[in-house]
N, C-alpha and C positions, 0 to 999 in steps of 0.2 A: 577472446569476444572483444567489440569495441566498449568503450566507457560513453556514456551520458552524462550531461550536466543537470543535476535537479536542486531544489530548494525546499528546504522542510521548514516552515516558520522562520522563513527570510534567510536561512544559514545555506550555503552552498555546499553539494555535495559531488561526488563524483562515482558513479554506479555502473554496472554491467547493462548493457543494453540487453532489453527482453525480461527483464525481471520486474514481476508485479509491484505494485503501488507498498503493498504491504510487506512483500519481500525488502523492498528497497529500504522503507522506512526501518526495517529490523536491523537492516546492515548498519544504519546509521544511528542505531541507537534509540529509535522509538518505540513505542509500544502502542499498537491499534488495538482496541480490544475488538476479541471475535468469539463467537461461538463454536470455529472451527475446532480450537484451543480444546474445548472440553469434551468434542467428539473424534479426537484420536487423527486431529489434521484433516478429516472427511468432508468437505464444504456439503453444504445441504442445498446446492445450486444458488449459492448466495441469497436465497428466501430471507433470511434473518436481517440482511442489512444492517446489523450492529457495526461492520467496518465502513461506514460510509464517511468518506473526507472528500476537501474540496479541491478540486483540479483546477489549474488554469486551463481555459478555454472550452471546459467542459459546462453545457447548459444547467447543469444542476450538480447534486452531490452525487458520486461515484462511489460504487463498492470498492475496497483497496484490495 
């Protein structure tokens, strides 16, 4: 799969295209708090919004 360039806290990284923000951050060594971890990685349709992050180009915060 192709690699894409991302920045987390101003530091450049390359990750596989198609990953979620949460997956990419974890691969780069960053922990984004989620409630999914407490529910055996089963997402509750992103309704808790604990994993909100700032993303370039987004109008507001987005779920990782």
